[in-house]
C-alpha positions in Angstrom: 0.0 0.0 0.0 2.9 2.3 -0.5 2.6 5.1 -3.1 5.4 3.6 -5.2 3.5 0.4 -5.6 0.2 2.2 -6.2 1.8 4.0 -9.2 3.2 0.7 -10.5 -0.2 -1.0 -10.1 -1.9 1.8 -12.0 0.7 1.6 -14.8 0.4 -2.2 -15.0 -3.4 -1.9 -15.1 -3.1 0.6 -18.0 -0.8 -1.8 -19.8 -3.2 -4.7 -19.3 -6.1 -2.6 -20.6 -4.1 -1.7 -23.7 -3.1 -5.4 -24.2 -6.7 -6.4 -23.9 -7.8 -3.8 -26.4 -5.2 -4.9 -28.9 -6.1 -8.6 -28.5 -9.7 -7.8 -29.2 -8.6 -6.1 -32.5 -6.7 -9.2 -33.5 -9.8 -11.4 -32.8 -12.2 -9.0 -34.5 -10.1 -8.7 -37.7 -10.0 -12.1 -39.3 -7.1 -11.2 -41.6 -4.9 -10.4 -38.6 -5.7 -13.7 -37.0 -4.9 -15.6 -40.2 -1.6 -13.7 -40.6 -0.7 -14.5 -37.1 -1.4 -18.2 -37.5 0.5 -18.2 -40.8 3.5 -16.6 -39.3 3.4 -19.1 -36.4 3.1 -22.0 -38.8 6.1 -20.8 -40.8 8.2 -20.3 -37.7 7.4 -23.8 -36.4 8.0 -25.4 -39.8 11.5 -23.8 -39.9 12.2 -24.7 -36.2 11.1 -28.3 -36.8 13.2 -28.5 -40.0 16.5 -27.5 -38.4 17.2 -31.0 -36.8 16.5 -32.7 -40.1 18.9 -30.4 -41.9 21.6 -30.8 -39.2 21.4 -34.6 -39.4 21.5 -34.5 -43.2 24.5 -32.3 -43.1 26.3 -34.8 -41.0 25.3 -37.7 -43.3 22.5 -39.3 -41.3 19.8 -40.5 -43.8 17.9 -42.8 -41.4 15.1 -40.3 -40.8 12.6 -39.2 -43.4 11.6 -35.5 -43.4 8.2 -36.2 -41.8 9.8 -38.4 -39.1 12.3 -35.7 -38.2 9.5 -33.1 -38.1 7.5 -35.3 -35.7 10.5 -35.9 -33.5 11.4 -32.2 -33.4 7.8 -31.4 -32.4 8.0 -34.1 -29.7 11.4 -32.7 -28.6 10.0 -29.3 -28.0 7.0 -30.8 -26.1 9.4 -32.7 -23.8 11.5 -29.6 -23.4 8.6 -27.6 -22.2 7.6 -30.3 -19.7 11.1 -30.7 -18.1 12.4 -28.4 -15.4 14.4 -25.6 -16.9 17.5 -24.0 -15.3 18.7 -21.0 -17.2 17.4 -22.3 -20.5 20.0 -25.0 -20.8 19.6 -28.8 -20.3 16.1 -30.0 -21.3 16.6 -29.3 -25.0 19.9 -31.1 -25.1 18.4 -34.1 -23.2 15.3 -34.3 -25.4 17.3 -33.9 -28.6 19.7 -36.7 -27.7 16.9 -38.9 -26.3 14.9 -38.7 -29.6 17.6 -38.4 -32.3 20.4 -40.6 -31.0 18.6 -43.9 -31.6 18.4 -42.9 -35.3 22.0 -42.1 -35.6 25.3 -42.5 -33.8 25.5 -40.6 -30.5 28.4 -38.6 -31.8 26.4 -37.6 -34.9 23.4 -36.7 -32.8 25.6 -34.6 -30.5 27.1 -32.8 -33.5 23.6 -32.2 -34.9 22.7 -30.8 -31.5 25.6 -28.3 -31.7 24.4 -27.3 -35.2 20.8 -27.0 -33.9 22.0 -24.7 -31.1 24.0 -22.6 -33.6 21.0 -22.3 -35.8 18.6 -21.4 -33.0 20.9 -19.1 -31.0 23.5 -17.5 -33.1 21.7 -17.0 -36.4 18.8 -15.1 -34.8 21.3 -13.1 -32.8 23.3 -12.1 -35.9 20.1 -11.3 -37.7 18.9 -9.1 -34.9 22.2 -7.3 -34.8 22.0 -6.6 -38.5 18.4 -5.4 -38.2 19.3 -3.3 -35.1 22.2 -1.6 -36.9 20.1 -0.9 -40.0 17.3 0.6 -37.9 19.8 2.6 -35.8 21.5 3.9 -39.0 18.1 4.9 -40.4 17.1 6.6 -37.2 20.4 8.5 -37.0 19.9 9.7 -40.6 16.4 11.1 -39.7 17.9 12.7 -36.6 20.7 14.3 -38.6 18.1 15.6 -41.2 16.0 17.2 -38.4 19.0 18.8 -36.7 20.3 20.2 -40.0 17.0 22.2 -40.4 
């Protein structure tokens, strides 16, 4: 009941109200809902394809594309069910549990490293590029305004 917390509660309530308003917009505009579902499907398709591509790069041909997709989906389901400490551990366990029987353990471990590179470092590099481009564009607009 301190004033500092009252201000925080008021700010959070405003944020929740705004979130509720925007969620209603998404539900009321079918095209936005369809676009959201399409983006999610594309993202999951890419995420489920990465283990297949990593195993194929390492020479493992025991899994068909559909099998690898199913195992990747199951891997993420297992990952969400296991206790998670700092984001590391459950993914590795689930990956090796599901993909090692289809390939040698060393191949599965190497594929796991490739999977982590693809899911951690590529998005990081992409975000750095996007950030730098946006920052550069923002600075150009700032320079144009200050020159006037």
